[in-house]
C-alpha positions as CSV (number, residue, x, y, z in Angstrom):
1,X,0.0,0.0,0.0
2,X,1.4,3.4,-1.0
3,X,1.9,6.2,1.5
4,X,-0.8,8.1,-0.4
5,X,-3.3,5.3,0.3
6,X,-2.4,5.2,4.0
7,X,-2.8,9.0,4.2
8,X,-6.2,8.7,2.6
9,X,-7.3,6.0,5.1
10,X,-6.1,8.2,8.0
11,X,-7.9,11.3,6.6
12,X,-11.1,9.4,6.7
13,X,-10.7,9.4,10.5
14,X,-10.9,13.2,10.6
15,X,-14.6,13.1,9.8
16,X,-17.2,13.9,12.5
17,X,-18.0,10.2,12.8
18,X,-14.9,10.1,15.1
19,X,-14.7,11.9,18.4
20,X,-12.7,15.1,18.9
21,X,-9.8,13.3,20.8
22,X,-9.4,10.7,18.1
23,X,-9.4,13.3,15.3
24,X,-6.7,15.3,17.1
25,X,-4.5,12.2,17.5
26,X,-4.9,11.3,13.9
27,X,-4.1,14.9,12.8
28,X,-0.9,14.8,14.9
29,X,0.2,11.5,13.2
30,X,-0.5,13.0,9.8
31,X,1.5,16.1,10.6
32,X,4.4,14.8,12.7
33,X,4.8,11.0,12.7
34,X,4.7,9.3,9.3
35,X,6.2,6.0,10.6
36,X,3.5,5.6,13.3
37,X,0.8,6.7,10.9
38,X,1.9,3.9,8.6
39,X,1.8,1.3,11.4
40,X,-1.7,2.6,12.5
41,X,-3.4,2.6,9.1
42,X,-1.6,0.3,6.6
43,X,-4.1,-2.5,7.2
44,X,-7.2,-3.5,9.2
45,X,-6.5,-5.4,12.4
46,X,-7.2,-9.1,11.8
47,X,-8.6,-12.1,13.7
48,X,-5.8,-14.6,14.5
49,X,-5.4,-17.8,16.5
50,X,-6.7,-16.2,19.7
51,X,-9.2,-13.7,18.4
52,X,-8.1,-10.1,17.6
53,X,-5.1,-8.6,19.4
54,X,-3.3,-5.4,18.8
55,X,-1.6,-2.4,20.3
56,X,-4.0,0.2,21.7
57,X,-4.2,3.5,19.8
58,X,-5.9,5.2,17.0
59,X,-6.2,3.7,13.5
60,X,-7.5,0.7,11.6
61,X,-4.6,-1.5,12.8
62,X,-5.0,-0.6,16.5
63,X,-7.4,-1.6,19.3
64,X,-9.8,1.3,20.0
65,X,-13.5,2.0,20.5
66,X,-14.0,2.2,16.7
67,X,-12.3,-1.0,15.6
68,X,-14.0,-2.9,18.4
69,X,-17.2,-1.0,17.8
70,X,-17.1,-2.1,14.1
71,X,-16.5,-5.7,15.2
72,X,-19.4,-5.6,17.5
73,X,-21.7,-3.9,15.0
74,X,-20.8,-6.6,12.4
75,X,-21.3,-9.4,15.0
76,X,-24.7,-7.9,15.9
77,X,-25.8,-7.9,12.3
78,X,-24.6,-11.5,11.9
79,X,-26.4,-12.7,15.0
80,X,-29.7,-11.2,13.7
81,X,-29.3,-13.0,10.4
82,X,-28.4,-16.3,12.1
83,X,-31.1,-16.3,14.8
84,X,-34.1,-14.5,13.3
85,X,-36.9,-14.1,15.8
86,X,-34.7,-15.1,18.8
87,X,-34.3,-12.8,21.8
88,X,-30.6,-12.4,21.4
89,X,-28.3,-12.6,24.4
90,X,-24.6,-12.0,24.8
91,X,-22.2,-12.1,27.8
92,X,-19.1,-9.9,28.1
93,X,-16.1,-10.2,30.4
94,X,-12.8,-8.4,30.6
95,X,-9.3,-8.8,32.2
96,X,-6.9,-6.6,34.1
97,X,-5.5,-4.7,31.1
98,X,-5.5,-1.0,30.7
99,X,-8.7,0.2,29.2
100,X,-10.3,-3.3,29.3
101,X,-13.2,-2.1,31.5
102,X,-13.9,1.0,29.3
103,X,-13.7,-1.1,26.1
104,X,-16.0,-3.7,27.5
105,X,-18.5,-1.0,28.2
106,X,-18.2,0.2,24.6
107,X,-18.9,-3.3,23.3
108,X,-21.9,-3.6,25.7
109,X,-23.2,-0.3,24.5
110,X,-23.1,-1.3,20.8
111,X,-24.8,-4.6,21.4
112,X,-27.5,-3.0,23.5
113,X,-28.0,-0.3,20.8
114,X,-28.8,-3.1,18.4
115,X,-31.5,-4.4,20.7
116,X,-29.4,-7.3,22.1
117,X,-29.6,-8.3,25.8
118,X,-26.2,-7.9,27.4
119,X,-24.8,-9.6,30.5
120,X,-21.8,-7.6,31.6
121,X,-19.5,-8.8,34.4
122,X,-19.2,-6.0,37.0
123,X,-15.5,-6.5,37.3
124,X,-12.6,-8.4,35.8
125,X,-13.0,-12.2,35.5
126,X,-11.0,-15.1,34.1
127,X,-11.5,-16.0,30.4
128,X,-12.6,-19.6,31.3
129,X,-15.5,-18.2,33.4
130,X,-16.6,-16.3,30.3
131,X,-16.6,-19.5,28.3
132,X,-18.6,-21.2,31.0
133,X,-21.1,-18.3,31.3
134,X,-22.1,-18.4,27.6
135,X,-23.7,-21.8,28.2
136,X,-24.8,-21.1,31.8
137,X,-26.7,-18.0,30.8
138,X,-27.9,-19.6,27.5
139,X,-26.3,-16.8,25.4
140,X,-25.8,-16.8,21.6
141,X,-22.3,-15.6,22.0
142,X,-19.7,-14.2,24.4
143,X,-16.9,-11.6,24.2
144,X,-13.8,-11.2,26.4
145,X,-11.6,-8.2,26.3
146,X,-8.0,-9.5,26.8
147,X,-4.6,-9.8,25.1
148,X,-3.6,-12.8,27.2
149,X,0.2,-12.6,28.0
150,X,1.1,-9.9,25.4
151,X,2.9,-6.7,26.6
152,X,1.0,-4.0,28.4
153,X,0.4,-1.8,25.3
154,X,-1.8,-4.6,23.9
155,X,-5.5,-5.4,24.2
156,X,-7.8,-7.8,22.4
157,X,-11.3,-9.1,21.5
158,X,-12.2,-12.8,21.6
159,X,-15.5,-14.1,20.4
160,X,-17.2,-17.2,21.7
161,X,-20.1,-19.0,20.1
162,X,-23.2,-20.7,21.7
163,X,-21.3,-23.9,22.7
164,X,-18.8,-21.8,24.7
165,X,-16.0,-22.3,22.3
166,X,-14.2,-19.7,20.3
167,X,-15.2,-18.9,16.7
168,X,-14.3,-21.6,14.1
169,X,-15.4,-22.1,10.5
170,X,-17.7,-21.2,9.0
171,X,-18.8,-18.6,11.6
172,X,-15.3,-16.9,11.8
173,X,-15.0,-16.1,8.1
174,X,-18.7,-15.2,7.7
175,X,-18.4,-12.7,10.6
176,X,-15.2,-11.2,9.3
177,X,-16.9,-10.7,6.0
178,X,-19.8,-9.0,7.7
179,X,-17.5,-6.7,9.6
180,X,-15.5,-5.9,6.4
181,X,-18.7,-4.6,4.7
182,X,-19.3,-2.0,7.3
183,X,-18.3,1.6,7.3
184,X,-17.4,3.3,10.6
185,X,-20.4,5.6,10.4
186,X,-22.7,2.6,10.5
187,X,-21.7,1.7,14.1
188,X,-24.6,2.3,16.5
189,X,-23.0,3.6,19.8
190,X,-26.3,4.8,21.3
191,X,-26.6,2.5,24.3
192,X,-29.9,1.2,25.7
193,X,-29.0,0.9,29.4
194,X,-32.1,-1.1,30.2
195,X,-30.7,-3.9,28.0
196,X,-27.4,-4.2,30.0
197,X,-27.5,-6.3,33.2
198,X,-24.5,-6.5,35.5
199,X,-23.6,-10.0,36.7
200,X,-21.2,-11.3,39.3
201,X,-21.8,-13.6,42.3
202,X,-24.3,-16.0,40.9
203,X,-22.1,-16.9,37.9
204,X,-19.0,-16.9,40.1
205,X,-20.5,-19.5,42.5
206,X,-21.8,-21.7,39.6
207,X,-18.4,-21.6,37.9
208,X,-16.5,-22.3,41.1
209,X,-18.8,-25.2,41.9
210,X,-18.3,-26.7,38.4
211,X,-14.5,-26.2,38.6
212,X,-14.4,-28.1,41.9
213,X,-16.7,-30.9,40.6
214,X,-14.6,-31.4,37.4
215,X,-11.1,-30.9,39.0
216,X,-11.4,-33.1,42.2
217,X,-10.6,-36.8,42.3
218,X,-11.1,-38.3,45.7
219,X,-7.9,-36.9,47.2
220,X,-7.9,-37.6,51.0
221,X,-8.4,-34.5,53.2
222,X,-5.1,-35.0,55.0
223,X,-3.2,-35.2,51.6
224,X,-4.8,-31.9,50.6
225,X,-3.8,-30.2,53.8
226,X,-0.3,-31.5,53.6
227,X,0.4,-30.0,50.2
228,X,2.2,-26.7,50.4
229,X,1.2,-24.5,47.4
230,X,2.6,-21.1,46.3
231,X,0.4,-19.2,43.9
232,X,0.9,-16.1,41.8
233,X,-1.7,-14.4,39.6
234,X,1.0,-12.2,37.9
235,X,-1.3,-9.2,38.4
236,X,-4.1,-10.9,36.5
237,X,-7.7,-12.1,36.9
238,X,-7.0,-15.5,38.5
239,X,-6.8,-13.9,41.9
240,X,-10.6,-13.5,41.7
241,X,-11.2,-17.3,41.4
242,X,-8.3,-19.7,42.0
243,X,-7.8,-19.1,45.7
244,X,-11.6,-19.5,46.1
245,X,-11.7,-22.8,44.2
246,X,-8.7,-24.3,46.0
247,X,-10.1,-23.4,49.3
248,X,-13.5,-24.9,48.4
249,X,-11.8,-28.0,47.3
250,X,-10.0,-28.3,50.6
251,X,-6.5,-26.9,49.9
252,X,-5.9,-24.7,52.8
253,X,-2.1,-24.6,52.8
254,X,-2.0,-21.9,50.1
255,X,0.6,-19.0,50.1
256,X,0.0,-16.1,47.6
257,X,2.7,-13.9,46.2
258,X,1.4,-10.6,47.7
259,X,3.5,-8.3,45.5
260,X,1.7,-9.7,42.4
261,X,-1.7,-10.1,43.9
262,X,-3.2,-6.8,42.8
263,X,-4.6,-6.7,39.3
264,X,-2.5,-4.3,37.2
265,X,-2.4,-3.9,33.4
266,X,1.2,-2.6,33.6
267,X,2.5,-5.8,35.2
268,X,5.0,-3.8,37.3
269,X,6.9,-6.8,38.8
270,X,7.6,-8.7,35.6
271,X,9.0,-8.0,32.1
272,X,6.3,-10.3,30.7
273,X,3.3,-11.8,32.5
274,X,3.9,-15.1,30.7
275,X,4.0,-18.3,32.8
276,X,6.1,-20.0,30.1
277,X,9.0,-17.8,31.1
278,X,10.9,-18.8,34.3
279,X,11.6,-15.1,35.0
280,X,7.9,-14.4,35.4
281,X,7.7,-16.9,38.2
282,X,10.9,-15.8,39.9
283,X,9.2,-14.3,43.0
284,X,6.9,-17.3,43.4
285,X,9.9,-19.7,43.1
286,X,11.8,-17.7,45.7
287,X,8.8,-17.8,48.1
288,X,8.6,-21.6,47.5
289,X,12.2,-22.1,48.6
290,X,11.7,-19.9,51.6
291,X,8.5,-21.8,52.6
292,X,9.6,-25.2,51.4
293,X,6.5,-25.5,49.2
294,X,5.8,-28.6,47.1
295,X,4.3,-26.8,44.0
296,X,4.3,-23.4,42.4
297,X,1.5,-22.3,40.1
298,X,1.4,-19.0,38.1
299,X,-1.2,-18.0,35.6
300,X,-1.3,-15.5,32.8
301,X,-3.4,-12.3,33.0
302,X,-6.7,-13.7,31.7
303,X,-6.2,-17.0,33.6
304,X,-6.4,-19.5,30.7
305,X,-2.8,-20.7,30.9
306,X,-0.8,-21.9,33.8
307,X,2.9,-22.5,34.6
308,X,3.7,-25.3,37.1
309,X,6.9,-25.8,39.0
310,X,7.6,-28.8,41.1
311,X,10.6,-30.3,42.9
312,X,12.9,-32.4,40.8
313,X,14.9,-35.5,42.0
314,X,17.5,-33.2,43.6
315,X,14.8,-31.3,45.6
316,X,15.1,-28.2,43.4
317,X,12.1,-26.3,42.1
318,X,11.8,-26.8,38.3
319,X,9.4,-25.1,36.0
320,X,7.8,-27.7,33.7
321,X,7.0,-26.9,30.1
322,X,3.5,-27.1,28.7
323,X,4.1,-30.5,27.2
324,X,5.3,-32.0,30.5
325,X,2.4,-30.6,32.5
326,X,0.0,-31.8,29.8
327,X,1.4,-35.3,29.8
328,X,1.1,-35.8,33.6
329,X,-2.3,-34.3,33.7
330,X,-3.6,-36.4,30.9
331,X,-2.1,-39.6,32.4
332,X,-3.8,-38.7,35.7
333,X,-7.2,-38.2,34.1
334,X,-6.9,-41.4,32.1
335,X,-6.0,-43.3,35.3
336,X,-9.1,-41.9,37.0
337,X,-11.4,-42.8,34.1
338,X,-9.8,-46.3,34.0
339,X,-10.3,-46.8,37.8
340,X,-14.0,-45.8,37.5
341,X,-14.5,-48.1,34.6
342,X,-15.5,-45.3,32.3
343,X,-13.2,-46.1,29.4
344,X,-15.5,-48.0,27.0
345,X,-14.0,-47.1,23.6
346,X,-16.0,-43.9,23.1
347,X,-13.7,-41.4,24.7
348,X,-11.1,-39.0,23.3
349,X,-8.3,-36.6,24.3
350,X,-7.5,-33.6,22.1
351,X,-4.3,-31.8,21.3
352,X,-2.5,-29.8,18.6
353,X,-0.1,-30.5,15.8
354,X,2.8,-28.6,17.4
355,X,2.5,-30.4,20.8
356,X,4.6,-33.4,21.9
357,X,4.2,-36.6,19.9
358,X,4.4,-38.5,23.2
359,X,0.8,-37.6,24.0
360,X,-0.6,-39.7,21.2
361,X,1.4,-42.8,22.4
362,X,0.2,-42.3,26.0
363,X,-3.5,-41.8,25.1
364,X,-3.7,-44.7,22.7
365,X,-2.1,-47.0,25.3
366,X,-5.3,-46.5,27.4
367,X,-7.5,-47.5,24.4
368,X,-8.7,-43.9,24.1
369,X,-8.9,-42.0,20.8
370,X,-6.4,-39.2,20.2
371,X,-7.5,-36.3,18.1
372,X,-5.1,-33.6,16.8
373,X,-6.0,-30.2,15.4
374,X,-4.4,-26.8,14.5
375,X,-2.8,-24.6,17.2
376,X,-5.4,-23.0,19.5
377,X,-8.0,-24.4,21.8
378,X,-10.8,-23.3,19.5
379,X,-10.0,-26.4,17.5
380,X,-10.2,-28.7,20.6
381,X,-13.5,-27.2,21.4
382,X,-14.6,-27.9,17.8
383,X,-13.6,-31.5,18.2
384,X,-16.1,-31.7,21.1
385,X,-18.8,-30.0,19.1
386,X,-18.2,-32.3,16.0
387,X,-18.2,-35.5,18.0
388,X,-21.3,-35.5,20.3
389,X,-21.2,-39.3,20.5
390,X,-17.7,-39.3,22.2
391,X,-16.9,-38.3,25.7
392,X,-14.1,-35.7,26.1
393,X,-11.7,-36.6,28.8
394,X,-9.4,-33.6,28.5
395,X,-6.9,-31.9,26.3
396,X,-3.9,-29.6,26.1
397,X,-1.3,-27.9,24.0
398,X,2.3,-27.1,24.4
399,X,1.7,-23.4,25.2
400,X,0.8,-24.1,28.8
401,X,-3.0,-24.6,28.2
402,X,-5.2,-27.5,29.5
403,X,-8.9,-28.2,29.6
404,X,-10.5,-30.7,32.0
405,X,-13.8,-32.1,30.6
406,X,-16.1,-30.0,28.5
407,X,-17.9,-27.7,31.0
408,X,-15.6,-25.0,29.7
409,X,-14.8,-25.0,26.0
410,X,-11.4,-23.3,26.2
411,X,-8.1,-23.7,28.1
412,X,-8.8,-23.2,31.8
413,X,-6.2,-22.4,34.3
414,X,-8.7,-22.5,37.2
415,X,-9.7,-26.1,37.0
416,X,-6.2,-27.1,35.7
417,X,-4.7,-25.5,38.8
418,X,-6.9,-27.7,41.0
419,X,-6.0,-30.7,38.9
420,X,-2.3,-30.1,39.3
421,X,-2.7,-29.8,43.0
422,X,-4.8,-33.1,43.1
423,X,-1.9,-34.9,41.3
424,X,0.8,-33.4,43.5
425,X,-1.2,-34.1,46.7
426,X,-1.9,-37.8,45.8
427,X,1.7,-38.3,44.6
428,X,3.1,-36.9,47.8
429,X,0.8,-39.1,49.9
430,X,2.0,-42.1,47.9
431,X,5.7,-41.3,48.6
432,X,6.4,-40.1,45.0
433,X,6.4,-36.7,43.4
434,X,4.8,-35.0,40.4
435,X,8.2,-34.9,38.8
436,X,9.1,-38.6,39.5
437,X,5.8,-39.6,37.9
438,X,6.7,-37.7,34.8
439,X,10.0,-39.6,34.7
440,X,8.2,-42.9,35.1
441,X,6.1,-42.0,32.0
442,X,9.3,-41.3,30.1
443,X,10.6,-44.8,31.0
444,X,7.4,-46.4,29.8
445,X,6.8,-44.3,26.6
446,X,10.2,-42.9,25.7
447,X,11.9,-39.6,26.8
448,X,10.5,-36.8,24.7
449,X,12.1,-33.4,25.0
450,X,10.8,-30.2,23.3
451,X,12.1,-26.7,22.7
452,X,10.3,-23.6,21.4
453,X,12.2,-20.9,19.6
454,X,10.3,-17.6,19.0
455,X,11.8,-15.0,16.7
456,X,10.3,-11.6,17.2
457,X,9.8,-9.6,14.0
458,X,7.8,-6.4,14.7
459,X,6.0,-4.1,12.3
460,X,5.5,-4.1,8.6
461,X,9.1,-5.1,7.8
462,X,8.9,-7.9,10.4
463,X,5.7,-9.3,8.9
464,X,7.5,-9.4,5.5
465,X,10.5,-11.2,7.0
466,X,8.2,-13.8,8.5
467,X,6.4,-14.3,5.2
468,X,9.7,-14.7,3.4
469,X,11.0,-17.2,5.9
470,X,8.0,-19.5,5.4
471,X,8.3,-19.1,1.6
472,X,12.0,-20.1,1.8
473,X,11.2,-23.2,3.9
474,X,8.7,-24.3,1.3
475,X,10.7,-23.5,-1.8
476,X,13.9,-25.0,-0.3
477,X,12.7,-27.9,1.8
478,X,15.0,-29.6,4.2
479,X,16.0,-33.1,3.2
480,X,18.1,-33.8,6.3
481,X,18.2,-32.5,9.9
482,X,21.1,-33.2,12.2
483,X,22.2,-36.1,10.0
484,X,18.8,-37.7,10.0
485,X,16.8,-38.1,6.7
486,X,13.5,-36.2,6.5
487,X,10.9,-38.9,5.8
488,X,7.7,-36.8,6.1
489,X,6.7,-33.2,5.5
490,X,3.2,-31.8,6.3
491,X,2.3,-28.5,4.7
492,X,-0.9,-27.3,6.2
493,X,-1.1,-24.3,3.8
494,X,-1.4,-26.6,0.8
495,X,-3.1,-29.4,2.9
496,X,-0.6,-31.9,1.5
497,X,1.5,-34.5,3.3
498,X,4.7,-35.7,1.5
499,X,5.9,-39.2,2.7
500,X,9.3,-39.8,1.2
501,X,9.5,-43.6,0.8
502,X,12.5,-45.6,-0.5
503,X,11.5,-45.4,-4.2
504,X,8.7,-42.8,-4.5
505,X,6.9,-40.0,-2.7
506,X,3.4,-40.6,-1.4
507,X,1.3,-37.5,-1.3
508,X,-1.9,-37.5,0.8
509,X,-4.5,-34.9,1.8
510,X,-4.4,-33.4,5.3
511,X,-7.9,-33.4,6.9
512,X,-7.7,-30.1,8.8
513,X,-8.4,-26.5,7.7
514,X,-5.6,-24.7,5.9
515,X,-3.0,-22.9,8.0
516,X,0.4,-21.5,7.5
517,X,2.3,-24.3,9.3
518,X,5.1,-26.6,8.0
519,X,6.2,-29.7,9.9
520,X,9.2,-31.9,9.2
521,X,9.7,-35.5,10.6
522,X,12.9,-37.4,10.4
523,X,13.6,-41.2,10.3
524,X,14.5,-41.1,14.1
525,X,11.4,-39.4,15.2
526,X,12.7,-35.8,15.4
527,X,9.9,-33.3,14.6
528,X,10.3,-29.7,13.7
529,X,7.3,-27.3,13.1
530,X,7.4,-23.7,11.8
531,X,4.5,-21.3,12.0
532,X,3.9,-17.6,12.3
533,X,2.2,-16.7,15.6
534,X,-1.5,-15.9,15.3
535,X,-1.4,-13.4,18.2
536,X,2.1,-11.8,18.3
537,X,4.7,-10.5,15.8
538,X,6.7,-13.8,15.9
539,X,7.6,-16.8,13.9
540,X,7.8,-19.9,16.1
541,X,9.9,-23.1,15.7
542,X,8.9,-26.2,17.7
543,X,11.6,-28.9,18.1
544,X,10.8,-32.4,19.5
545,X,13.5,-35.1,19.9
546,X,13.3,-38.4,21.8
547,X,15.3,-41.4,23.0
548,X,14.6,-44.5,25.1
549,X,14.9,-44.1,28.9
550,X,15.8,-47.5,30.5
551,X,15.4,-46.3,34.1
552,X,14.6,-43.2,36.1
553,X,18.2,-43.0,37.4
554,X,19.4,-42.5,33.8
555,X,17.2,-39.5,33.1
556,X,19.9,-36.8,33.6
557,X,22.3,-38.4,31.2
558,X,19.6,-38.9,28.5
559,X,18.2,-35.4,29.0
560,X,21.7,-34.0,28.5
561,X,22.0,-36.0,25.2
562,X,18.6,-34.7,24.0
563,X,19.5,-31.1,25.0
564,X,22.7,-31.4,22.9
565,X,20.7,-32.7,20.0
566,X,18.3,-29.7,20.2
567,X,21.3,-27.3,20.4
568,X,22.8,-28.9,17.3
569,X,19.5,-28.6,15.4
570,X,19.1,-24.9,16.5
571,X,22.6,-24.2,15.3
572,X,22.1,-26.0,11.9
573,X,18.9,-24.1,11.3
574,X,20.5,-20.8,12.4
575,X,18.0,-20.5,15.2
576,X,20.5,-20.3,18.0
């Protein structure tokens, strides 16, 4: 797009359709800041893996009352077409981020202006509670204002459908098309206050009760009381629900990181409120050492992902990655279902194409179906929706998300926190640990070790760099990785799988929606996936390697060998 086109797009925001403050900010960009003007107007902000996220500010490529108002007007129009004659209802939640409360009110106003009944949470709430409330309140859709673990300057807009899951085809593309047809002067901001109902305690109690029911598994009272837990909300929404749920489930030995307890969209004590990063949990880990805690749990700002740290075989606190946590949680759920005689051949576990291959082996060993979809929990929720004849046990993905049962149709750090504590308490009572159980799984199924490399590429130039990297990987495919022959390539953009046999290449169709993901598999089971992030200016590379583990006592030696293998791959691919 030429600078002239960008300037024209910006000048459209000087019309009386936009408020005085917005017009003044756009005028200043036009006069004094061409680079920022370009970033603000060169495109329309798009829906990605986790809804729409962006930096707050004026412009078509930013989060503001007009871009979110346009989304909401388009969604209102779409709902009326899809459910003619229905008394339409939506529920809205928001997290701790700067401007989330104000933007949530804007969204509520637009829905109400279009004659739609709105249930608006009176204060910040976890994203999984929003997913739960869509079905609990029998709404047609739900909205949560959040940018998950993105930096403080971001906010976002996630849409949930009637089943409590995020938008998936065909609704997603149809709604995007509806929004694209709108002009900004077609947004109805004239609120009808009588159509906006504030909600809080009733839904809170119902969600807490459901979380305890789904996340508890006959752990003895004494075992619960003996488990020492350190918890941090990282300035986010989980403080409103996780302590309450743990207490109601019988976990009274809970220590909260007070310095990070207060919700704050600037996240003053961390560089990034991301539980994937050890630095984010530094204060919690220090508190755990001081108090000799058994487990540390930290959640991201909207409380849909959790980081879990437990004591390793040397007694040191170790942050598990998302694959490790997911494996132990899934094993535990499968064991509970098996004990209760509920595995009858009509159950499944869901995960994603970039998660550890070990999960499939574990799940199938229990006689349970394993389903795999694209990155993002909306695809796991779609699996539940598309398979009403199957019982969903649980599901997870490598990026620290997990879902227990289907009462919530998105990753849920509330119930997953309780589940992690149940496992830790029962293992401690049995004289073993969460970590040692994970090692036992490695002995049984193979030691799988994963690494994630995220390359940040910001702005217009960064987006172009990411695009070119993916083009290069497709036009110059790897034939060998770390001395191992590539035997299979899955290209989700072309929906083709290339199986390189001894004499010929077998090409098959991938049965999932198209996505910009490329995955390589080698003859020794190494797996490397590449994909641009759907929520951040990053390209991500996922590496998985594995080796047999003969006994738990050998785990440090084997882990070192696998770490060296990952380092060699990173160096070879110039990712180090």
